[in-house]
ZAMARGU-4260 file (C-alpha; in steps of 0.2 Angstrom, whole numbers, plus 5000, padded with zeros to 4 digits):
<rodrens>
0) 4617/4395/5346 | 4608/4408/5357 | 4597/4415/5343 | 4579/4410/5342 | 4562/4417/5348
5) 4572/4428/5360 | 4578/4438/5345 | 4561/4447/5346 | 4565/4453/5364 | 4575/4468/5361
10) 4586/4471/5376 | 4587/4490/5372 | 4568/4493/5372 | 4555/4493/5386 | 4542/4486/5373
15) 4536/4469/5368 | 4540/4460/5384 | 4522/4453/5385 | 4512/4444/5371 | 4496/4456/5374
20) 4505/4472/5368 | 4499/4480/5352 | 4512/4486/5339 | 4511/4503/5331 | 4509/4503/5312
25) 4508/4522/5310 | 4514/4538/5319 | 4505/4554/5315 | 4516/4568/5323 | 4511/4586/5326
30) 4525/4597/5332 | 4528/4615/5336 | 4547/4618/5336 | 4551/4630/5350 | 4568/4638/5349
35) 4565/4649/5364 | 4564/4634/5376 | 4573/4621/5365 | 4558/4609/5365 | 4546/4600/5353
40) 4529/4601/5359 | 4512/4594/5352 | 4505/4577/5351 | 4507/4560/5342 | 4493/4548/5336
45) 4497/4530/5336 | 4488/4517/5325 | 4489/4501/5336 | 4486/4484/5328 | 4487/4466/5335
50) 4504/4458/5335 | 4506/4440/5330 | 4487/4438/5329 | 4485/4440/5348 | 4471/4452/5353
55) 4480/4466/5362 | 4475/4474/5379 | 4489/4487/5380 | 4502/4497/5370 | 4519/4501/5378
60) 4529/4515/5372 | 4548/4519/5375 | 4551/4537/5382 | 4566/4547/5389 | 4564/4563/5398
65) 4547/4567/5390 | 4533/4577/5399 | 4516/4569/5396 | 4502/4581/5396 | 4488/4569/5392
70) 4484/4552/5385 | 4468/4548/5375 | 4459/4535/5364 | 4451/4542/5349 | 4434/4536/5345
75) 4426/4544/5329 | 4440/4557/5331 | 4434/4562/5348 | 4447/4562/5362 | 4442/4550/5376
80) 4454/4552/5391 | 4463/4536/5394 | 4472/4529/5409 | 4491/4526/5408 | 4505/4521/5420
85) 4524/4522/5420 | 4535/4507/5421 | 4548/4507/5435 | 4565/4513/5428 | 4576/4498/5429
90) 4590/4504/5417 | 4592/4523/5415 | 4600/4522/5398 | 4583/4514/5392 | 4572/4527/5398
95) 4555/4522/5404 | 4540/4512/5397 | 4523/4522/5395 | 4510/4509/5397 | 4492/4513/5390
100) 4478/4501/5392 | 4467/4498/5376 | 4449/4495/5374 | 4442/4480/5364 | 4444/4484/5346
105) 4442/4476/5329 | 4456/4480/5317 | 4465/4495/5324 | 4464/4508/5338 | 4471/4525/5338
110) 4479/4532/5354 | 4484/4551/5356 | 4498/4556/5368 | 4501/4575/5371 | 4518/4579/5377
115) 4534/4590/5376 | 4552/4585/5375 | 4565/4590/5387 | 4577/4604/5382 | 4591/4590/5386
120) 4583/4577/5374 | 4598/4566/5368 | 4590/4565/5350 | 4590/4584/5348 | 4604/4596/5346
125) 4599/4615/5346 | 4612/4626/5339 | 4614/4644/5343 | 4617/4657/5330 | 4636/4657/5333
130) 4636/4638/5329 | 4629/4640/5312 | 4638/4646/5296 | 4629/4663/5294 | 4627/4667/5312
135) 4609/4674/5308 | 4597/4660/5314 | 4597/4645/5326 | 4597/4627/5319 | 4590/4610/5325
140) 4594/4593/5320 | 4590/4576/5326 | 4600/4560/5328 | 4590/4545/5334 | 4601/4530/5331
145) 4602/4519/5341 | 4589/4522/5355 | 4587/4541/5355 | 4570/4542/5346 | 4562/4539/5363
150) 4568/4556/5369 | 4560/4565/5354 | 4543/4556/5353 | 4535/4542/5363 | 4538/4527/5352
155) 4541/4508/5350 | 4560/4512/5350 | 4566/4495/5343 | 4572/4491/5326 | 4560/4476/5328
160) 4545/4487/5324 | 4543/4497/5308 | 4529/4509/5305 | 4524/4523/5292 | 4523/4541/5298
165) 4516/4558/5294 | 4522/4574/5302 | 4515/4591/5303 | 4528/4603/5309 | 4526/4622/5313
170) 4542/4632/5313 | 4546/4651/5314 | 4550/4659/5297 | 4561/4661/5288 | 4567/4644/5294
175) 4565/4628/5283 | 4560/4611/5290 | 4566/4595/5281 | 4562/4577/5287 | 4566/4559/5282
180) 4551/4558/5271 | 4543/4565/5256 | 4536/4583/5256 | 4517/4584/5255 | 4513/4602/5258
185) 4520/4619/5264 | 4510/4634/5269 | 4510/4649/5280 | 4501/4647/5297 | 4496/4657/5312
190) 4509/4658/5326 | 4506/4645/5339 | 4500/4649/5357 | 4513/4659/5366 | 4523/4663/5351
195) 4523/4678/5339 | 4529/4683/5322 | 4527/4674/5305 | 4526/4655/5305 | 4526/4641/5292
200) 4518/4623/5292 | 4527/4609/5284 | 4519/4592/5281 | 4529/4576/5277 | 4524/4558/5274
205) 4535/4542/5274 | 4525/4528/5266 | 4538/4515/5268 | 4538/4507/5285 | 4553/4512/5295
210) 4561/4509/5312 | 4559/4523/5324 | 4578/4527/5323 | 4575/4533/5305 | 4563/4547/5310
215) 4573/4563/5307 | 4570/4581/5307 | 4581/4597/5304 | 4576/4615/5305 | 4586/4630/5300
220) 4592/4642/5287 | 4592/4630/5272 | 4593/4631/5253 | 4593/4617/5241 | 4600/4614/5224
225) 4594/4600/5212 | 4607/4587/5207 | 4595/4576/5196 | 4576/4574/5195 | 4576/4563/5211
230) 4592/4570/5220 | 4594/4586/5229 | 4606/4594/5241 | 4601/4605/5256 | 4613/4616/5266
235) 4616/4632/5274 | 4616/4646/5260 | 4635/4649/5263 | 4639/4631/5258 | 4625/4626/5247
240) 4635/4629/5231 | 4650/4620/5237 | 4640/4606/5243 | 4631/4604/5226 | 4647/4603/5217
245) 4655/4591/5229 | 4640/4579/5228 | 4636/4581/5210 | 4639/4562/5207 | 4625/4557/5219
250) 4614/4551/5205 | 4628/4540/5197 | 4630/4532/5214 | 4612/4529/5216 | 4610/4521/5199
255) 4625/4510/5202 | 4618/4505/5219 | 4602/4500/5209 | 4612/4489/5198 | 4619/4480/5213
260) 4603/4479/5224 | 4588/4481/5214 | 4574/4494/5213 | 4576/4510/5224 | 4559/4511/5233
265) 4560/4528/5242 | 4556/4540/5229 | 4568/4554/5232 | 4586/4553/5238 | 4591/4570/5245
270) 4606/4575/5255 | 4607/4587/5270 | 4624/4595/5274 | 4623/4598/5293 | 4633/4610/5303
275) 4650/4604/5309 | 4644/4597/5326 | 4635/4582/5318 | 4643/4567/5326 | 4644/4555/5311
280) 4650/4554/5293 | 4633/4551/5288 | 4616/4545/5294 | 4605/4535/5282 | 4589/4544/5286
285) 4577/4538/5272 | 4574/4551/5258 | 4586/4563/5267 | 4604/4557/5271 | 4612/4568/5284
290) 4630/4572/5280 | 4644/4579/5289 | 4652/4595/5281 | 4669/4586/5284 | 4666/4578/5267
295) 4668/4594/5258 | 4686/4593/5252 | 4684/4603/5236 | 4689/4588/5225 | 4675/4575/5228
300) 4688/4564/5236 | 4677/4559/5251 | 4660/4557/5243 | 4661/4538/5245 | 4652/4541/5261
305) 4637/4544/5250 | 4639/4527/5242 | 4638/4520/5260 | 4623/4530/5265 | 4614/4526/5248
310) 4618/4507/5251 | 4608/4509/5267 | 4593/4512/5257 | 4592/4493/5255 | 4603/4486/5269
315) 4596/4494/5286 | 4582/4504/5280 | 4573/4492/5269 | 4579/4476/5277 | 4583/4480/5295
320) 4592/4471/5309 | 4580/4464/5322 | 4589/4471/5337 | 4605/4481/5340 | 4614/4465/5344
325) 4614/4461/5326 | 4619/4478/5320 | 4632/4471/5309 | 4618/4465/5297 | 4615/4483/5293
330) 4633/4489/5292 | 4642/4474/5286 | 4631/4472/5271 | 4631/4491/5268 | 4650/4491/5268
335) 4649/4477/5255 | 4637/4486/5244 | 4647/4502/5246 | 4663/4494/5240 | 4654/4486/5226
340) 4648/4503/5220 | 4666/4509/5222 | 4673/4494/5212 | 4660/4498/5198 | 4663/4516/5197
345) 4682/4518/5201 | 4690/4501/5198 | 4698/4487/5207 | 4713/4497/5212 | 4702/4510/5222
350) 4692/4496/5229 | 4707/4488/5236 | 4713/4504/5244 | 4696/4506/5253 | 4697/4488/5259
355) 4714/4490/5265 | 4710/4506/5275 | 4695/4497/5282 | 4705/4482/5288 | 4718/4494/5296
360) 4703/4502/5306 | 4698/4485/5311 | 4715/4480/5317 | 4716/4496/5328 | 4698/4493/5335
365) 4702/4475/5340 | 4720/4477/5346 | 4720/4494/5354 | 4702/4499/5358 | 4695/4483/5364
370) 4707/4469/5365 | 4705/4453/5355 | 4694/4444/5368 | 4682/4458/5371 | 4664/4454/5368
375) 4661/4469/5357 | 4673/4462/5344 | 4661/4448/5341 | 4650/4450/5326 | 4634/4448/5337
380) 4639/4454/5354 | 4627/4450/5368 | 4623/4467/5375 | 4622/4467/5394 | 4604/4470/5400
385) 4601/4488/5401 | 4616/4493/5391 | 4616/4508/5379 | 4620/4501/5361 | 4630/4517/5358
390) 4643/4510/5370 | 4647/4495/5359 | 4648/4507/5343 | 4664/4504/5333 | 4670/4499/5316
395) 4669/4481/5321 | 4651/4478/5314 | 4656/4487/5298 | 4673/4479/5294 | 4671/4462/5302
400) 4653/4461/5295 | 4660/4466/5277 | 4673/4452/5279 | 4660/4439/5283 | 4649/4444/5268
405) 4665/4443/5257 | 4667/4425/5264 | 4650/4420/5260 | 4652/4428/5242 | 4668/4418/5239
410) 4661/4401/5245 | 4645/4404/5234 | 4656/4405/5219 | 4659/4424/5217 | 4649/4439/5212
415) 4640/4430/5197 | 4632/4418/5210 | 4631/4429/5225 | 4624/4445/5216 | 4607/4437/5212
420) 4606/4431/5230 | 4609/4448/5236 | 4595/4456/5226 | 4583/4442/5231 | 4588/4444/5249
425) 4583/4463/5248 | 4567/4459/5238 | 4561/4445/5249 | 4564/4453/5265 | 4559/4471/5260
430) 4550/4481/5273 | 4554/4468/5286 | 4569/4462/5297 | 4583/4450/5297 | 4593/4442/5310
435) 4608/4429/5309 | 4597/4413/5309 | 4587/4421/5294 | 4603/4425/5284 | 4610/4407/5288
440) 4594/4399/5283 | 4592/4409/5266 | 4610/4406/5262 | 4609/4387/5266 | 4594/4386/5254
445) 4603/4395/5240 | 4620/4387/5242 | 4619/4371/5253 | 4637/4365/5249 | 4644/4382/5253
450) 4634/4384/5268 | 4641/4367/5275 | 4659/4375/5274 | 4654/4391/5285 | 4657/4390/5303
455) 4642/4400/5308 | 4644/4399/5327 | 4662/4405/5326 | 4658/4419/5314 | 4643/4425/5323
460) 4649/4423/5341 | 4668/4423/5343 | 4677/4439/5347 | 4693/4444/5339 | 4698/4445/5321
465) 4688/4438/5306 | 4692/4420/5301 | 4696/4426/5284 | 4703/4442/5277 | 4694/4448/5261
470) 4704/4447/5245 | 4706/4463/5235 | 4718/4471/5222 | 4733/4475/5232 | 4743/4485/5219
475) 4738/4503/5226 | 4742/4497/5243 | 4759/4490/5239 | 4764/4506/5230 | 4759/4516/5245
480) 4768/4504/5257 | 4783/4505/5246 | 4784/4524/5247 | 4781/4523/5266 | 4796/4511/5268
485) 4807/4523/5257 | 4802/4538/5268 | 4806/4528/5284 | 4823/4523/5277 | 4827/4541/5275
490) 4822/4546/5258 | 4816/4564/5255 | 4799/4566/5250 | 4797/4573/5232 | 4781/4579/5224
495) 4783/4566/5210 | 4780/4552/5223 | 4762/4555/5224 | 4758/4563/5207 | 4740/4558/5202
500) 4737/4549/5218 | 4719/4548/5225 | 4714/4552/5243 | 4713/4533/5246 | 4731/4531/5242
505) 4737/4545/5253 | 4726/4537/5267 | 4735/4520/5265 | 4752/4529/5265 | 4748/4539/5281
510) 4741/4523/5289 | 4757/4514/5285 | 4768/4528/5293 | 4757/4528/5308 | 4760/4509/5311
515) 4778/4513/5311 | 4777/4528/5322 | 4769/4517/5336 | 4786/4510/5339 | 4797/4525/5332
520) 4789/4542/5330 | 4794/4552/5315 | 4805/4567/5317 | 4798/4584/5317 | 4810/4587/5302
525) 4802/4572/5293 | 4785/4579/5296 | 4789/4596/5291 | 4795/4589/5274 | 4780/4578/5272
530) 4768/4592/5276 | 4775/4604/5264 | 4779/4592/5249 | 4763/4581/5249 | 4751/4595/5254
535) 4746/4589/5271 | 4749/4606/5279 | 4732/4615/5279 | 4724/4600/5269 | 4705/4603/5266
540) 4703/4584/5266 | 4698/4579/5284 | 4704/4561/5282 | 4721/4567/5278 | 4721/4581/5290
545) 4716/4569/5304 | 4729/4556/5300 | 4743/4569/5298 | 4739/4577/5315 | 4740/4560/5323
550) 4757/4557/5316 | 4762/4574/5323 | 4755/4572/5340 | 4765/4556/5342 | 4781/4567/5338
555) 4776/4581/5348 | 4776/4593/5333 | 4767/4609/5340 | 4759/4613/5323 | 4750/4597/5323
560) 4745/4598/5341 | 4738/4615/5339 | 4729/4610/5323 | 4722/4594/5332 | 4715/4604/5346
565) 4706/4615/5334 | 4701/4601/5323 | 4694/4591/5337 | 4682/4605/5342 | 4678/4614/5326
570) 4669/4599/5320 | 4661/4585/5331 | 4662/4570/5320 | 4666/4556/5333 | 4678/4547/5321
575) 4689/4562/5322 | 4685/4570/5338 | 4686/4555/5350 | 4702/4549/5342 | 4711/4565/5342
580) 4707/4569/5360 | 4713/4551/5365 | 4729/4555/5356 | 4731/4572/5364 | 4727/4566/5381
585) 4743/4555/5380 | 4754/4570/5375 | 4746/4586/5382 | 4732/4580/5394 | 4728/4597/5402
590) 4727/4606/5386 | 4716/4593/5379 | 4704/4594/5394 | 4704/4613/5394 | 4700/4613/5375
595) 4686/4601/5378 | 4678/4610/5393 | 4679/4627/5383 | 4670/4618/5368 | 4659/4605/5376
600) 4643/4614/5372 | 4647/4615/5353 | 4648/4596/5352 | 4633/4584/5350 | 4627/4576/5367
605) 4632/4559/5361 | 4649/4564/5356 | 4652/4575/5372 | 4647/4560/5383 | 4660/4549/5375
610) 4674/4562/5375 | 4671/4566/5393 | 4673/4548/5397 | 4688/4546/5386 | 4697/4562/5395
615) 4690/4557/5412 | 4682/4574/5415
</rodrens>
């Protein structure tokens, strides 16, 4: 078992490599958002406290591409210039450590760093007018997971440290600023030095300690609509009404999550519908989940992603993986809670369809993307020293993690026994961290006989498929698979085949057809009939559009190839964009590369980097 004290040494951070380092307990950020130069500029004050009872002599902050204008120790609110030094850059992906000596202090010391970001900061995407819905105003949003917060603010950019934060942000009017915190105040303010026009100042406070990757900001032309007393949706004006309708069930999701997990401790739960280049389905920024507009299908068929992000309010945000090597403790438990919400709200059949789709994604990742012996198919991969955690990102921590939590639930005696354990797990570890040994020890204390049946080392460390596949209601899956077999045997599609089906059933059907198409692609005539009869042609459901395009690409159907080229760049969700480009590369490689080159600037830097590598450009 390689876990132990080394779990506190995060291989993805420059911090906490020596015992005399202070930890930051609070960040106080002051930013000016400069759309002219594409930078954030200002300062951050750091409340530094001892770590593990050892008197600190220094504080170390992660940085990436930042320009430091001055470092100070605050004494009675007076700036006293402080010395600082840079660590040697050993691994470019990890940026550079900023080392600041601390004076002797009792209790806490406050350090101020004046700085500005780079216009190429990996955490920030600055959208031009043309990249927004209205085309009238620019837009900014952040994406800090996994280790990109250090390009936005000097910080202890490791999930092993959690801190509260307050932010004062100045933005040009009429733009609106929102953050992963609770709004304290908004007022007009004077234009910052070097700027003109009317400006506004926003103040936000996050009272719950969070890891740095959960600090988030967005600035743009935004309006909001209330969904309930504690839930609200923010979006560009052109899509705010559609967004409010699509996500009207958010409060119901949240209440169901509370039934599963216990008290919701964050106050508000708001949603921000971002422009299309957002690279993920959702990002669980506390108090303000960032969501892709690809979820707006017009029928609320894809809003289960909100259930996933709500589940993160406990798994990940409240109880956080200690390092990125045990990222599955965030995502595996979150998928487990998400599907409990689906089970309670929509029943066992729908739950089973979601489980089946997840298992299919896991099979693809293990068999096709990595291979069954690749270290990244282990639940707890050993990240190479200096590795970027983004490189290991896949559905494995989500779906293999889900399978393991289901295994623990079954051995414990089912939901009746495991449900109270889950609530206690979140309550007892709230505001702190978890790692595999902590989970093992807590489970062993609660269920000693069950724990003796768990092969902990194999589950945690072995690559490849889970030792046990989760059990679920298979009736919906069997119906979809039976239809797939009939179609493959030559039956003509009929509208009655799918009458009353949910999107999840269509997804299972398309996945079954895709498995067959790996060996024998469908004919163009078959795809024409499917698209017309089942409504896949021009579908507003991004999951169905994506899967139908993959089928058509295999068959060389020009309508799907053209649609995939458009879809891969009209939005930037990596789940779709990367997979579509990989498929297109096999059939029309030069058209794929040309489309990427033309639209690279529209994609988020994280997504663009991955696609460029996939296409070898």
